[in-house]
N, C-alpha and C positions, 0 to 999 in steps of 0.2 A: 191253427191260428189263421185268422183272415189276413191275407197279404195284398195290400194295395199294389205292391210291386209286380206281383204275378198277374193281377187283373188288368193293369193298364200298360204294363211293359216298360222297359227301360228307356225307350225312345221318346217318351212324352216330351213335347216341345217345351213345357214349363221348366223342366230340369235345366235344359240348355240356356234358356233365357235367364233364369236365376243365377246360373253359373257365370254367365257373361256379366251380369249385374255385379256380382261379387268381385269379379276380376277388375271391373271398372272402378269399384270402390277401393280396391287394393292399389290400383295404379295411382289414384289420387293421394292415397296415404304415402306411397313411395315418393311421389312428387314433393310432399312436404319435407321429407328428409333431404332431398336434393335442393329444395328451395333454401333451407337454412344452412346449407353447406357450401353454396356457390355464390360468388359475388354478382354474376350476371343473372338477374331474375327473369329476363324476358323469355328465354326458351322454356323455363319451368312454368311460367304463368300460361304460356301457350298450351303446355301439357295439361294444366288444370282445366283450361277452357275446353279442351278436347274430351277429357275424361268426364267432365260434368255434362257436356252435351250428349255424350254416349249414354250416360246413366239416365238422363231425362228421357231419351228416346226409348231405352229399354223399359223403363218404368211405365211409359205410355203404352208400349207394345204389350207388356204383360197385362195391363188393365184391359186393353182391347181384346186380347186373346181370351180373357176370362168371360167377356161378354159373348164372344162368338163360339166358344168351345163348350160342348155339352158334357163331355167326360174329361176329368182332369186327374192327374196322378196323385195329387194331394187335395185335401178339402179346400174349397175356394177361399174360405176365411183364413186358412193357413198361408196360402199363396199370397193373398192380399197383405197379411201381416208381415211376411218376409219381404215383399216388394216395398212396403212402406219403411221397414227398418233398414233395408239396404240403401234406399234412397237418401236416408238421413246422414249416412257416413260422408259421402262426397259433398253433400250440402254444407255440413259443418266444417269440413276441411277447406272448402272454398272460402268460407268466412275468414278462417285463419290466414289463408294465402293473400286475400285481398288486403287485410289489415297489416299483415307483416310487410308486404311490398311497400306500403306507404310509410311505415315507421322504422324500417330496418336500420337506417343510418343512425337513428336515435338510440338504438338498442345494441350497438356494436359491443361485443364482449359478453353479451348474455347468451348462455348456452341453451339452445333449443334442441340440439341434435339428439341428446339422450332420450328425450320424450318423444321426438319424432320417430326414433328407432322403435320404441315401444309401440307406437301407433302402427307403424308398418308391420311389425310382427303380429299385432292383433288382427290386422286386416288379412294377413296371410292365413291365420287360423280360421277366419271367417270363410275364406275361399275353400279351405279343406272341409269345413263343416257343411257348407252348401253342397260340395261334391259328394258328401256321404249320403245325401238324400236319395240319389239314384242307385246306391249300393245296397239297398235293402233295409234302411231305417234301423241300423244296428246300434244298440244302446252303448255297448262298451267303448267303441272308438269315439262315438260322439261325446260320451261322458269325459273321456280323457282330454278331448279338445276343449270341452267346456271348462274343465279344471285349468287348462292352460290359459284360457282367456281370463279366468278369474285371477290367476297368478299375475298375469300381465297388468291387469287393472290395479291390483295391489301395488305392483312395482311403480306404476304411474302415479299412484296416490303418494307414495313415499318420495318420489322425485319432485313432486309438487311442493313439498314443504321446504326443501333445501334453498331454493332461490329466494323464498320469502324472507328468510333470515338475513341473507346478504343484502337484498334490495331495500328492505324496510328498516331493519335494525342498523345495518352498517352503512347503508347508502344515504346520500344527501339529496338526490334528485328525485323528488316526489313523483313528477310526471313520468319519468323513466320507469319507476316502480309500478305505477298504475298501468302503463302500456304493456309492460312485461307480464303483469298479473293477468291482464285480459287475454293475452295470447297463450300463456301457459294453460289457462282454464279452457280455452277453445280446444287445445290439443287433448286435454283431459276429457272434455265432452265428446270428442270424436272417438276416443278409446272407449268411453261408455256406450257409444252407439254401436261399436263392434260387439261389446258384451250383450247389448240388447238383441242383436241378430242371433248370437249364440243361444240366448235364452229361448228365442222363438223356435230355433231348430231343435233344441233339446226337448221342448214341450211337445213338438210334433212327433218326435221319435217315441217319447213316453206314451203319448196318446195312441199310437199305432203299434205298440209292442205287445 
């Protein structure tokens, strides 16, 4: 069997850059949980700004390295796909944070914590999946992590239905319901972006197995 790992070695710079990018995405997801759990939003928003800047810098660096590097550990189109997919996680999370910070007072009592926890766990799985790339493109562990991501996405979908019943059917404040719906869907979208990264990793492993 042809082994990309043996040919290019474990020290390829792209593994490290992609791992850093995944960690930055995970940091932004972790900050969401902290944001919806703390009254003082300023420190958390600073963390969002920092992780977003780091993700942008890493995405740019990966793009530049692809231009300047002749031999890569993975196919160039796969690295580009991973880079783009990882970039979208903190980008979506940032949208949630910005909007939540503006309307949080209006949404007192609305529980975002459960969904934020699902997002954080999904991002943690993404970190593990990206880490698997330098370990030999093994199908079994990647498939288990992919199944875990799918289960988390399903959990997020189920959680999305519960507040709708309370906000729309039992609630009288239409604007409050609309604002909450927008934020719930942004968290769900961020979870979907984690799944998208998992799909790219899984397809890479299948292609090279």
